[in-house]
N, C-alpha and C positions, 0 to 999 in steps of 0.2 A: 219526420222533419226534413230529411234529405229530399224526399219526393216533393214536398211543398216548395223547397228552395228551387228545384229544377223548373217548376212551373211559374215562378215569379217573373213577370215581364221586366225587361231591361232595355235601355237605349243603346244602340250600337251604330257606328258609322260604317258604311259599306264602301269598300275600296275597289272591288273588281267583280267580274262575273265568271262563275265557274263554267266548265264545259257543259255541265248539265243545266245551265241557265239559272243557277242560284246566286244570290249576292254573297260575296265573301267579306267578312269582317273579322276583327280580333277582339277578344275580351279576356282579360286576366291572363294574357299570354297564350290563349288558345284560339285556334281558327274556328270560326262559326260560319256555317253555310245556311243562308237565310232565304227560304222560298218566298217569292213575291217581292224581293228587294232588288234594286238596281244600283250600279256604281254611282258614287257621289251623293248617295242618299243617307239621311239619318232616320232610322226607323225604331219603333217600339216592337220588340220581338219577344218570343217565348220559346224556350228550348223544348223540342219534342223528343230528341234522342241524344244521349250523352255517350261519347266514345272516349278512348284513352287520350288521343291527341287532338280530337276535334269534337264539335257539337253540331247538331242539326236543329234548325229553328224555323219558325214561320213568322212572317211580318204581320203584326196586328194593326199597327197604324203607321202612316208615312208622315214623319214630322217635317222633314225637308226633302222635297221631291226632286228627282232628276229631270232635266229638260227633255229627256227621251221618254219619259213616262206618258202614257195615254190612258184614257178611260176605257176599261174593257167593255166590249160590246155586250158580253153575256152577263146578266145579273148574278149568275152563280159562279163567276170566275174565281172569286176568293175562296170558295169552298170546294168546288168540283175538281177532281184530279184529272179530268179529261184533257185539260189545257194547263200549261205552266207559264206561258209568256204573253198572254193577252194584254198585259199592262205595258208591253214594249212594242213600238211601231213595227210594222211588217218589214220595212226597209232595214231597221236596226236588227231585227231578228236574223235576216239574211246576212248582214254584215258580221254578226256574232258567229254564225255557223261557218262562214268562210274563214274567219279567224281560227276557229277550232280545227277545221280541216287542215289548214296549212301549218299551224303550229304542230300538229301531230305528225304530218309528213316530214317536217324539218327535224323533229325530235327523234322519231323512230326510223325513218328511211333516209335521213340525210339529204332530203330534197329541198332546195331553197330557190331553184331557178325555174320551176315549172310555171307555165303561163296560166293565169287565172281565167278560166272560162266565164263568160257572162252567166249569172244565175238564171236558172229556168224557173219562171214564175207561173202561177195560175191564180184564179180567184181564190181568196183565202177564207171565204165563208161558205158554208154549205158544201164543202168539198169532199167530206169523208164518206166513203162508200162501204167501208168495212168497220165493224166494231163488235165488241162483246159487252153487252149491257148486263150488269148484275141486277138481280131481283131479290127483294127482301120485304117481308110483311112486317110493318112496324105500326102496331095499333095506335100508339101515341101520336103518330103522324098521319093518321087517317086511313091506313091500309098499306097497300103494296107500293114500294118505291122501285122505280126502274131507271137505271142510269149508271154512270161511272162511280168509282169509289171516291171518297173524300180525299183531300190532299194529304192530310197528316193523320189519317185514321183508316181503319179497315171497313168502315161503314159505307153503305150506299148513300150517295149524296141525294138530298131532297131537291130535285130539279124538275121544272115543268117543261123545259124545252132545251134544245141544244143547237147553237148557231154554227157549229162546225160540221155536224152531221148533215148529210143531204136532207133538205127540208121535208122530203116525203116521209122521213122518219123523225127528223129532229123536231118538227112541229107537232108530232103526234105522241109525245111521251105521256101526256095526261090520258090520252085515249088508251094507251097500253096499260097504264096503271089501273084504269077502270076495268079493262078487259080482264086483267089478271085477278083483280078483286072479285069479279063475278064468277070465276071458275071454282070448281069444287076442291082443288088442291093448290091454292095460291102459295102455300108455304113449301111446296115440293117442286117449284120451278126455280132453280138456282140461277138461270141465265137465259137471255134471249140474244141470239147472234144476228147481226145485221149484215146483209149482203145486197148490193145494188149494182145493176147493170145499166146499160145505156137507156133502156126503155122499160125496165121493170125492177121491182124491189122484192126482197124476201126477208122473212123473219124465221129463225129456227128456234123453236121452243124446246129447251132441254127440260124434260120432266122425269121425276124419279118414281112416280106412280102413274098408272094408266089414267087417261082422261075418260070421263063417262060420256054418255050420249048428249047430255045437255052442254057439256064442255065443247064437244065436237061441233054442235050446232052453233054455239057462240063464236067459235073460231071461224066457222064457215061464213057467218054473217059479217064478221070483221073483214075477212078476205074479200067478200063480194062488195062491201060498201066502200072499201079503201083502194081496192085493186092491188094490194100488197099480198104477195104469195106467202102462204103459211106452210112451213115444214115442221115436222115433229121428229124429235130424237130422244127416244126413251133410254138409250144406252150408249155404247161406243159409236164411233162415226159410221160404221156400216149399218147401223139401225136407222139412219136418216131416211125419211120418206115424205113425199108430198101429202098434204092434207087430203087432197082429192084431185081428180083430173082437171079441175078448173085452175089449179095452181100454175101460174105462168112461169116458164123456164127463164133462166138468166143468160144474158150474153152482152158482149161489148164489141165494138168494131175499131180497127186500126187500118187506115188506108184501104178500105174496101174489104178487108178480111174480117170474118165473124168468128169470135171465140165464145163457144158455149161453156158454161161452168155450173157447178153446183155451189150452193151457198157456203159449204164448208171447205171448198177448194181455196188454195192460196191465189189471190189476185191482188193487184196493187190497190192501195187504199184510195188513191187519188187518180181518177180517170183522165183528167186533163193533163196532169204531169206524166202519166204513163204514156199517153200518145206522143207527147213532146219528147220524152225520154227515148222511146224507140227511134224516133227520127234523129236525135242527137247521136245515139249509138251507131246507127247506120252511116251517118256522116263521118264520124271519126274512125270507123273501121276502113274507110276509103275502099269501098267494095269494087271488085272487078268481076267480070263475067266468069273468069276462070278460077275464082277463089273457092276453096273448100274450107268452110267455117266449122269450128267446134264450139258449140254452145253448152257450157257446163252450168248445172243448176237451172235447167231450161224450163221447168214448170210445165204449164199447159201449152207451151209453144209461143209465148208472148213475143219473144224476139226471133225465134227460129223461123217462123212462117214468113214474116216480112223479109228476113235475110235471104230465105230460099228463093224469093222472087227476083233477086238481083245477082245471084251467084250460081256457080255450077252445082254445089250441093251443100247441105248442112247436116251435121250430126248433133243431135241434142241428147244430153245425158242428164238424168234426174234421179234422185234417191227414192221418190215415192212411186210405187207401181200404179197407184190410182191416177196420179198426174201424168204419167207416161201414157196411160190409156186415153186420158183426156186429150193429150197432145196429138196422139195418133188419130183420134176421132176428128179433131179440128183440122188436121192436114187433109183427111179424106173429104171433109165437108167443103173445104176451100179448093179442092182439086189441085193440091200441091204434092207432086210425086218425087221431088228431089230432096226430100228430107227423111232422115231415119231417126227414130227415138229409141233410146235404150234405158234400162234401169240399172243403176249402180250406186253403191254407197260411196259418195265422193269424199267422205271423211276417213275411209278405210284404205290403208296403204296398198293392200293387195288388189283392191278394185281399181285404184288409180294406176297401179303398175300394168294393169291389163288394157289400158286405153291405147289404141293404135294411133300414133301421131303421124304416120307416113302419109304424105300428101296434104296435110293440114297446113294452110297458109296463115290463118288468123284465128284468134281465140277470143271468145267472149266469156266473162265470168260474172255471175250475178248470185253470189252466195248468201246464206243467212248471216245473222249477226256474228256467228262464230268465225266467219271468214273462210278462206280457202287454203288452210295450212297444209293439208296433205297434198293438194294439187301443186302448190308452190314447191314443196320439198321433193316430190316424187316424179312429177310429170316432166318429160323432156321438152323444154321450152325453146331450145335452140332451133334456128331455122324459121321461126315465126316472123312475119313482117310487121304484125300489129297485134297488140293485146288491149282490149277495153275491159275495164273492171267497173261494174256498177255495185255500189256498196251501200248498205244500210247501217254500217258501224265504222266510223272513221278510225277507230283504234285498230281494228283488225285490218282495215285497208292499209294503214300506214305500216303495220307489221309485214303484211304480204308484199307491199310495194318494195320493201328492202330486198326480199328474196327474189322477186321477179326481176329486178334490175341486175342482181348478181347472176342469176341463172340463164336469163334470156339474152343478155347483151344489149337489151333495149333500154332506153332512157324514159323516165316519166316526163313526157312532153308537156302535158297540160292536165288540169283538174278543175273541177267546179262543183257547185252545190245545186241540187235539185230540190225545190221547195215542196217536197212530198207531204210534209206534216206541218203546215203553218200553225203557229201559236204553241208549239211544243219544242223541246230541246233536241228532238230527233234530227240527225243530220244524214240526209241521203245525198250521195255524191257519185261522181264519175271520174275515173282516172284513165288517161290514155298513154300507152307505152308504145314507142316507135324508135326508129333509127334516128340518131341525132344528126 
């Protein structure tokens, strides 16, 4: 009886938009977060999860629509969990993300006077170069499904295409479904990973049992006919290997520098935004020929190598030994000799204590979602002229901004949003610390 009541649809008025992009309403004294709803709307909703002080729901019908609502471009937008904000115009998405960023900076860091940088935009369709697509054989739906998970369920969404994935993959989901259906172990392929460079694309097939000769022949035909490189991964990441010698490697370029990478390496999901982001970072670091830059969480050298071209030296530190090797290889390939890459766990206090700050003039931070807590607490930030922080989580950015201001003596001068993930609630941002 209780379960049936929870699933009964109800009408609710939406008052605001949460930081995660869900409509906020109230019902019987309880806050309800409604996916797919916008402020000033009246919707028919159904609860999907019930908590002590709030409920989560999904909009089933829009009875009174907001003036900001638009028709989603994707026919699967109401079901597929790959996007959450296609029903909101791109300009309003950016406006919302700016609001989220500056609300958090004010609340957690006490920053209310920072200049708002102009948002950094890119084409917001076909932008996505990295993705993990789930695979599931569902006989009732005709065989293998390949795509993102549904919005309010753990199932793989039944989608035929994806308008946010780069078209080289996004328009071939049905081809992938047919390919998987024709293999001998379709139910032992849990995931296909997508990675795309400037001139080539790759798919990593995770498989729990070996492929037979017919499977390899089918994958080879797919690679030859589409030009998409096929990689196989039967186990942990070190088992990744190319299907054959015809598999084209991946790379991208920034200002004439070439970055080679494997499909399982971390690279930015949006190539256009990444190029713009590197230029924005270099601008706000106010580089001088005598600068010695410390680039923390440097990855494969995405920022380090461009920075090294305009400064005396760069030290890049990264937690992954694999990515450090990739950065070193990219430095050699691009004939850049004034950069040093080192491996260290930047979440570990002892590792951070071992970083030599002597002679460092400026600092770049590009941490994961967990932020740079150990760096802010343990690293000597005094004497730095400039700190630029690139963030994929405004909550940890705001937390760290408070510590940076306190320890460095620098002020948060300006901050802004980078539209790295259009049509999602993900907020990518940049914050610049300098002398007031």
